[in-house]
C-alpha positions as CSV (number, residue, x, y, z in Angstrom):
1,M,0.0,0.0,0.0
2,P,1.4,3.5,-0.8
3,E,2.1,5.9,1.9
4,T,-0.9,7.9,2.9
5,A,-1.3,11.6,3.2
6,E,-4.0,13.2,5.4
7,I,-6.9,15.1,3.9
8,A,-8.6,17.9,5.9
9,L,-12.2,17.8,4.6
10,S,-13.4,19.8,7.6
11,A,-12.4,21.9,10.5
12,Q,-12.0,18.7,12.6
13,A,-8.9,16.5,12.6
14,P,-7.7,15.4,9.2
15,I,-8.6,11.9,8.1
16,I,-7.4,9.3,5.6
17,I,-9.8,8.5,2.8
18,I,-9.9,4.8,1.8
19,I,-11.3,4.1,-1.6
20,I,-13.1,0.7,-1.8
21,P,-13.9,-0.4,-5.3
22,G,-16.3,-3.2,-6.1
23,L,-16.3,-6.0,-8.6
24,G,-13.9,-5.3,-11.4
25,G,-11.9,-2.8,-9.4
26,S,-13.2,0.6,-10.8
27,G,-11.3,1.1,-14.0
28,P,-9.4,4.1,-15.3
29,E,-12.5,6.2,-16.1
30,H,-14.2,5.6,-12.8
31,W,-14.6,8.5,-10.4
32,Q,-13.0,6.4,-7.6
33,T,-9.9,6.1,-9.7
34,A,-9.9,9.8,-10.3
35,W,-10.3,10.5,-6.6
36,A,-7.4,8.2,-5.6
37,A,-5.1,9.8,-8.2
38,R,-6.0,13.4,-7.7
39,L,-7.1,14.0,-4.1
40,P,-4.5,14.2,-1.3
41,G,-5.2,11.8,1.5
42,C,-6.7,9.1,-0.6
43,V,-5.5,5.5,-0.7
44,R,-7.1,2.6,-2.6
45,V,-7.7,-0.8,-1.1
46,M,-5.9,-3.4,-3.3
47,Q,-7.4,-6.8,-3.8
48,R,-5.7,-9.9,-5.1
49,D,-8.5,-10.5,-7.7
50,W,-11.0,-7.9,-8.6
51,D,-13.0,-10.2,-10.9
52,R,-13.4,-13.2,-8.5
53,P,-14.0,-11.6,-5.2
54,D,-13.4,-13.7,-2.1
55,R,-15.2,-12.1,0.9
56,E,-12.6,-13.2,3.5
57,L,-9.6,-12.0,1.5
58,W,-11.4,-8.7,0.7
59,L,-12.2,-8.2,4.4
60,Q,-8.6,-8.8,5.4
61,A,-7.4,-6.3,2.8
62,L,-9.8,-3.7,4.1
63,R,-8.8,-4.3,7.7
64,R,-5.2,-3.8,6.8
65,A,-6.0,-0.5,5.1
66,I,-7.9,0.7,8.1
67,E,-5.3,-0.3,10.6
68,S,-2.3,1.0,8.6
69,A,-3.8,4.5,8.5
70,H,-3.0,5.1,12.2
71,T,-5.6,7.9,12.2
72,P,-9.3,8.1,11.7
73,V,-10.5,7.1,8.2
74,G,-13.3,7.9,5.9
75,L,-14.5,5.0,3.7
76,V,-15.6,5.6,0.1
77,A,-17.2,2.4,-1.2
78,H,-18.8,1.6,-4.5
79,S,-21.1,-1.3,-5.4
80,L,-19.8,-4.6,-4.0
81,G,-17.5,-2.4,-1.8
82,C,-20.6,-1.3,0.1
83,A,-21.4,-4.9,1.1
84,L,-17.8,-5.3,2.1
85,V,-18.0,-2.3,4.5
86,A,-21.2,-3.7,6.0
87,H,-19.6,-7.1,6.6
88,A,-16.5,-5.4,8.1
89,A,-18.7,-3.4,10.5
90,R,-20.5,-6.6,11.6
91,R,-17.2,-8.6,11.9
92,W,-15.2,-5.9,13.7
93,P,-17.6,-3.4,15.3
94,A,-15.1,-2.1,17.9
95,L,-12.4,-1.5,15.3
96,C,-14.8,0.2,13.0
97,A,-16.3,2.4,15.8
98,R,-12.8,3.4,16.8
99,A,-11.1,3.9,13.5
100,V,-13.9,4.8,11.0
101,R,-15.3,8.3,11.1
102,A,-17.6,8.1,8.2
103,A,-18.5,6.1,5.1
104,L,-19.9,7.2,1.7
105,L,-21.6,4.1,0.3
106,V,-22.4,4.6,-3.4
107,A,-24.6,2.4,-5.5
108,P,-24.7,-0.6,-3.1
109,A,-25.0,-3.8,-5.1
110,D,-27.9,-6.0,-4.0
111,V,-25.8,-9.2,-3.3
112,D,-29.0,-11.0,-2.2
113,S,-30.6,-10.7,-5.6
114,P,-29.6,-13.0,-8.5
115,A,-31.8,-10.9,-10.7
116,H,-29.7,-7.8,-10.1
117,T,-26.1,-9.0,-9.4
118,P,-23.8,-11.5,-11.0
119,P,-22.9,-14.9,-9.5
120,E,-19.5,-13.6,-8.4
121,T,-21.2,-11.5,-5.7
122,R,-23.0,-14.4,-4.0
123,G,-20.2,-14.9,-1.5
124,F,-21.1,-11.5,0.0
125,A,-24.7,-12.6,0.7
126,P,-26.6,-12.2,2.9
127,M,-26.2,-8.4,3.1
128,P,-25.7,-7.4,6.7
129,F,-28.5,-5.2,8.0
130,G,-27.1,-4.0,11.3
131,R,-26.7,-0.4,12.2
132,L,-23.2,0.9,11.3
133,P,-21.0,2.1,14.1
134,F,-20.1,5.3,12.2
135,A,-21.7,8.1,10.3
136,A,-22.7,7.0,6.7
137,T,-24.5,8.2,3.6
138,V,-25.9,5.9,0.9
139,I,-26.1,7.4,-2.6
140,A,-28.4,5.6,-5.1
141,S,-29.6,6.1,-8.6
142,G,-33.2,5.5,-9.7
143,D,-32.1,3.4,-12.7
144,D,-29.3,1.3,-11.2
145,P,-29.3,-2.2,-12.8
146,Y,-27.6,-3.7,-9.7
147,V,-30.1,-2.5,-7.0
148,T,-33.6,-1.1,-7.0
149,F,-34.0,2.4,-5.6
150,A,-36.3,1.1,-2.8
151,R,-33.8,-1.7,-1.8
152,A,-31.0,0.9,-1.6
153,G,-33.2,3.0,0.6
154,G,-33.8,-0.1,2.8
155,F,-30.0,-0.6,3.1
156,A,-29.7,3.0,4.2
157,A,-32.4,2.7,6.8
158,A,-31.0,-0.5,8.2
159,W,-27.5,0.9,8.4
160,G,-28.7,4.1,10.1
161,A,-27.3,6.1,7.1
162,G,-28.5,9.1,5.3
163,F,-29.9,8.6,1.8
164,V,-29.3,10.7,-1.2
165,D,-31.1,10.4,-4.6
166,A,-28.5,10.8,-7.4
167,G,-31.1,11.0,-10.1
168,T,-31.0,8.6,-13.0
169,V,-27.3,8.0,-13.6
170,G,-27.2,4.2,-13.8
171,H,-24.7,2.4,-11.5
172,I,-22.9,5.7,-10.7
173,N,-19.8,4.4,-12.4
174,A,-17.6,5.2,-15.4
175,A,-20.5,4.4,-17.8
176,S,-22.5,7.2,-16.0
177,G,-20.1,9.8,-17.4
178,L,-19.6,11.6,-14.1
179,G,-15.9,12.3,-14.5
180,D,-14.4,12.8,-11.1
181,W,-17.9,13.4,-9.8
182,P,-17.8,16.7,-8.0
183,A,-21.3,16.1,-6.4
184,G,-19.9,13.0,-4.7
185,R,-16.9,14.9,-3.3
186,R,-19.4,17.5,-1.9
187,A,-21.4,14.7,-0.4
188,L,-18.3,13.2,1.2
189,A,-17.2,16.6,2.6
190,A,-20.7,17.2,4.0
191,L,-20.7,13.7,5.6
192,V,-17.3,14.2,7.2
193,D,-18.4,17.6,8.5
194,R,-21.4,16.1,10.2
195,S,-19.5,13.2,11.7
């Protein structure tokens, strides 16, 4: 993992932003890749295999990223990465409560629905529905092929997270044409300010 730099998104203490891609790893045109490359204080979780996700290996990589920050972190997860964050919070509630200040959970993939998500995601089912031990915001699109808008809202409610309607922008990924997604950066800054 590369050395981390702190990012001050608010008047509070600086935090490290950990980028958590989903299935496929968020390619070069994805806003997560743009954030990791351009914003100071961002690091990206690296997984051994982005196309054949193994929940246990992915959890351990996320834990290493959180622990190596040595300062409070903000998580920025996309798609399957949102399920990963929910599993981490259930597995290590004390660590997450202590080390994670906030999580931006974007376009959570419905790992429980074979009609919406591919077989590679089944290892992340069932989706944890416990309240998260840190501040969180879920951002969802009305026409996301990987989760219904209502189901995304249900995740937010179960996790105790805020819920933001992104409009109709698909899976909020590279195909959505968002570039480095300034609205997402503003949502992250607002979340960190509130936490």
